[in-house]
KEBALUM-439139 format. One record per residue (C-alpha): residue in three letters; z, y, x. Coordinates in Angstrom, 2 decimals. Example, Ala and Ser with C-alpha at 12.3 -4.5 7.8 and 13.67 -1.06 7.14 Angstrom:
BEGIN
DORO  residu       zz       yy       xx
DORO     ALA     7.80    -4.50    12.30
DORO     SER     7.14    -1.06    13.67
REM end
This chain:
BEGIN
DORO  residu       zz       yy       xx
DORO     MET   380.10    84.39    98.85
DORO     ASN   376.38    84.14    99.57
DORO     THR   374.58    81.01    98.54
DORO     GLU   371.27    79.61    99.76
DORO     SER   369.55    81.14    96.73
DORO     ASP   370.78    84.62    97.72
DORO     LYS   368.83    84.63   101.00
DORO     PHE   365.63    85.79    99.28
DORO     ILE   365.09    88.01    96.24
DORO     PRO   361.97    88.65    94.13
DORO     TYR   359.39    91.12    95.45
DORO     THR   359.42    93.98    92.94
DORO     ALA   356.93    96.58    94.23
DORO     PRO   354.19    97.31    91.65
DORO     VAL   350.87    95.48    92.04
DORO     LEU   347.94    97.68    91.01
DORO     ASP   344.54    96.65    89.73
DORO     GLU   341.46    97.67    91.70
DORO     GLN   340.90   101.01    89.98
DORO     GLN   344.56   101.95    90.18
DORO     SER   344.61   101.01    93.84
DORO     LEU   341.49   103.09    94.60
DORO     LYS   343.00   106.11    92.87
DORO     ALA   346.41   105.69    94.50
DORO     ALA   344.87   105.41    97.98
DORO     ALA   342.63   108.46    97.42
DORO     ASP   345.49   110.52    95.99
DORO     TYR   347.74   109.61    98.91
DORO     PHE   345.08   110.57   101.45
DORO     GLU   344.49   113.93    99.80
DORO     LYS   348.19   114.70    99.99
DORO     ILE   348.93   113.41   103.49
DORO     ASN   345.79   115.09   104.83
DORO     GLN   347.57   118.39   104.22
DORO     ARG   350.28   117.44   106.68
DORO     ARG   350.25   119.60   109.79
DORO     SER   352.57   120.14   112.72
DORO     LEU   354.14   123.55   112.22
DORO     ARG   355.74   126.04   114.59
DORO     GLU   356.39   128.90   112.17
DORO     PHE   359.36   128.19   109.92
DORO     SER   361.42   130.02   107.34
DORO     ASP   365.22   130.11   107.43
DORO     ARG   365.23   129.35   103.71
DORO     PRO   368.03   126.85   102.96
DORO     VAL   367.27   123.20   102.19
DORO     ALA   369.64   121.18   100.02
DORO     ARG   371.57   118.53   101.92
DORO     GLU   370.63   115.95    99.27
DORO     VAL   366.95   116.45   100.13
DORO     ILE   367.66   115.58   103.77
DORO     GLU   369.79   112.61   102.73
DORO     ASN   366.93   111.16   100.67
DORO     ILE   364.47   111.79   103.51
DORO     LEU   366.71   109.81   105.85
DORO     LYS   367.06   106.99   103.33
DORO     ALA   363.27   106.82   103.14
DORO     ALA   363.03   106.64   106.95
DORO     ASN   365.56   103.83   106.91
DORO     CYS   363.09   101.76   104.85
DORO     ALA   360.85   101.32   107.91
DORO     PRO   360.37    97.78   109.26
DORO     SER   362.22    96.87   112.44
DORO     GLY   362.47    93.94   114.81
DORO     ALA   364.75    91.30   113.24
DORO     HIS   365.82    94.02   110.77
DORO     LYS   368.14    95.48   113.41
DORO     GLN   367.32    99.07   112.38
DORO     PRO   367.89   100.34   115.94
DORO     TRP   368.05   104.04   115.17
DORO     THR   370.49   106.87   114.57
DORO     PHE   369.45   110.11   112.87
DORO     CYS   371.57   113.06   114.00
DORO     VAL   371.30   115.97   111.56
DORO     ILE   372.26   119.39   112.91
DORO     SER   372.78   122.47   110.76
DORO     ASP   375.59   124.06   112.78
DORO     PRO   374.20   127.31   114.28
DORO     THR   376.20   126.98   117.50
DORO     LEU   374.88   123.49   118.16
DORO     LYS   371.33   124.56   117.33
DORO     GLN   371.63   127.41   119.82
DORO     LYS   372.88   125.04   122.55
DORO     ILE   369.99   122.68   121.85
DORO     ARG   367.47   125.53   121.94
DORO     GLU   368.77   126.85   125.25
DORO     ALA   368.68   123.41   126.86
DORO     ALA   365.26   122.59   125.41
DORO     GLU   363.77   125.88   126.56
DORO     LYS   365.14   125.31   130.06
DORO     GLU   363.30   121.97   130.27
DORO     GLU   360.18   123.39   128.66
DORO     TYR   360.11   126.30   131.14
DORO     GLU   360.06   123.75   133.97
DORO     ASN   357.29   121.83   132.20
DORO     TYR   355.06   124.86   131.78
DORO     HIS   355.74   126.05   135.33
DORO     GLY   355.03   122.99   137.43
DORO     ARG   355.68   119.67   135.73
DORO     MET   352.59   119.68   133.53
DORO     SER   349.18   119.06   135.07
DORO     GLU   346.41   121.65   134.81
DORO     ALA   344.53   119.29   132.48
DORO     TRP   347.54   119.03   130.19
DORO     LEU   348.01   122.79   130.07
DORO     LYS   344.31   123.19   129.32
DORO     ASP   344.58   120.77   126.40
DORO     LEU   347.51   122.79   125.01
DORO     GLU   345.60   126.07   125.00
DORO     ALA   344.31   125.45   121.46
DORO     PHE   347.89   125.50   120.19
DORO     GLU   348.90   128.72   122.00
DORO     THR   352.31   127.27   122.84
DORO     ASP   354.68   128.16   125.63
DORO     TRP   358.26   127.37   126.63
DORO     HIS   359.82   129.57   123.95
DORO     LYS   361.02   127.48   120.97
DORO     PRO   362.49   129.89   118.39
DORO     PHE   362.00   127.41   115.56
DORO     LEU   364.93   125.38   116.91
DORO     THR   367.34   128.02   115.64
DORO     THR   365.30   129.27   112.67
DORO     VAL   365.09   126.05   110.68
DORO     PRO   368.03   124.99   108.50
DORO     TYR   368.04   121.49   110.01
DORO     LEU   367.23   119.68   113.21
DORO     ILE   366.89   115.90   112.96
DORO     ILE   367.23   114.19   116.32
DORO     VAL   366.29   110.53   116.41
DORO     PHE   368.06   108.26   118.86
DORO     LYS   366.94   104.74   119.68
DORO     LYS   369.39   101.94   120.34
DORO     PRO   368.27    99.30   122.86
DORO     TYR   371.39    97.39   121.89
DORO     ASP   374.25    97.66   119.40
DORO     LEU   377.86    97.88   120.46
DORO     ILE   380.08    95.80   118.18
DORO     GLU   383.74    95.57   119.15
DORO     GLY   382.78    96.34   122.73
DORO     GLN   380.15    93.61   122.89
DORO     LYS   376.44    94.27   123.47
DORO     HIS   374.01    92.84   120.90
DORO     LYS   370.35    93.11   121.86
DORO     ASN   367.82    94.84   119.60
DORO     TYR   364.14    93.89   119.50
DORO     TYR   360.90    95.89   119.57
DORO     VAL   363.02    99.02   119.76
DORO     ASN   360.31   101.57   120.60
DORO     GLU   357.97   100.15   118.00
DORO     SER   360.69   100.05   115.34
DORO     VAL   361.89   103.59   115.99
DORO     GLY   358.31   104.86   116.10
DORO     LEU   357.70   103.37   112.66
DORO     ALA   360.91   104.93   111.33
DORO     CYS   359.79   108.31   112.67
DORO     GLY   356.47   107.88   110.86
DORO     PHE   358.30   107.17   107.61
DORO     LEU   360.55   110.17   108.31
DORO     ILE   357.66   112.58   108.88
DORO     ASN   355.92   111.33   105.74
DORO     ALA   359.10   111.77   103.68
DORO     ILE   359.51   115.33   105.00
DORO     HIS   355.96   116.12   103.88
DORO     GLU   356.48   114.45   100.49
DORO     ALA   359.52   116.69    99.97
DORO     GLY   357.38   119.80   100.41
DORO     LEU   358.87   120.60   103.81
DORO     ALA   357.31   120.89   107.25
DORO     THR   358.17   119.61   110.71
DORO     LEU   357.00   119.33   114.29
DORO     THR   357.27   116.37   116.67
DORO     HIS   359.10   118.09   119.50
DORO     THR   359.75   116.14   122.70
DORO     PRO   361.22   118.41   125.38
DORO     SER   361.09   116.22   128.46
DORO     PRO   363.48   115.03   129.75
DORO     MET   365.66   114.87   126.65
DORO     ASN   368.92   113.66   128.18
DORO     PHE   370.58   116.97   127.33
DORO     LEU   370.58   115.90   123.67
DORO     HIS   372.70   112.87   124.51
DORO     LYS   375.23   115.11   126.25
DORO     ILE   375.34   117.96   123.71
DORO     LEU   375.75   115.60   120.75
DORO     GLU   378.15   113.30   122.62
DORO     ARG   376.29   110.14   121.66
DORO     PRO   377.47   106.69   122.84
DORO     GLU   375.99   104.91   125.85
DORO     ASN   373.76   102.64   123.75
DORO     GLU   371.78   105.55   122.26
DORO     LYS   368.82   107.29   123.91
DORO     PRO   367.08   110.43   122.55
DORO     TYR   363.66   109.62   121.14
DORO     LEU   362.39   112.57   119.07
DORO     LEU   363.46   116.01   117.88
DORO     LEU   362.24   117.22   114.49
DORO     PRO   362.86   120.75   113.17
DORO     VAL   362.84   120.53   109.37
DORO     GLY   362.42   123.36   106.88
DORO     TYR   360.06   125.38   104.75
DORO     PRO   357.04   127.05   106.34
DORO     ALA   357.33   130.75   107.09
DORO     ASP   355.52   133.13   104.76
DORO     GLU   351.85   133.27   105.82
DORO     ALA   352.43   130.54   108.44
DORO     LYS   349.29   129.50   110.28
DORO     VAL   348.27   126.35   112.15
DORO     PRO   345.44   125.75   114.62
DORO     ASN   342.01   125.17   113.05
DORO     LEU   341.73   121.57   114.17
DORO     HIS   339.88   118.63   112.63
DORO     ARG   340.85   115.00   112.50
DORO     LYS   338.54   112.30   113.80
DORO     ASN   336.40   110.80   111.08
DORO     LEU   336.64   107.21   109.91
DORO     SER   333.79   105.95   112.10
DORO     GLU   335.58   107.25   115.19
DORO     ILE   338.89   105.53   114.52
DORO     SER   337.90   102.19   112.97
DORO     ILE   335.82    99.12   113.73
DORO     TRP   335.08    96.77   110.86
DORO     TYR   334.44    93.04   111.36
DORO     GLU   332.70    91.82   108.21
REM end
């Protein structure tokens, strides 16, 4: 039985001094700055326990009223991956042949992408994130709050955890994504949000030679 004193517990995360904090922040930046979206993957196996820990890390993200309005579907079955690839490529073909504006296609030229998505069947795992606008509990709807924001934060934690594990991923959003709901037979209260192929980079994998905006371009300081 919970008592009033059980409602809150001590905060136990380490508190660093100034020098430790400076070093930790610099070290983290150096590591996360190596993160890149990848399209060339190896079929090298990844241990299930690695994926389980990645998902547990994503589940640490903050959410509105701590509702945790997400479901992570993990696909390793080759038949399911093939179905997902075929459906995704069908939507992507339509995107590249009429749905996307000329400006959008121009912006994508630096990535040399097209509607073919072989990585969807190459990688050992696909993680498909579903958002839940409401929970279904014994047939009753229970509203969730700040769903898009909460699931976006969880996806950020997820991508970071993938990178920390020495793996690579790509934020893939074949639009529309309703085919994922059908293929995976998800309940009515779940909507597809993001598809992440997860695995090791292919030997000699390359990424576009892009540069991130510098600090002065992304921040305004009020001092």
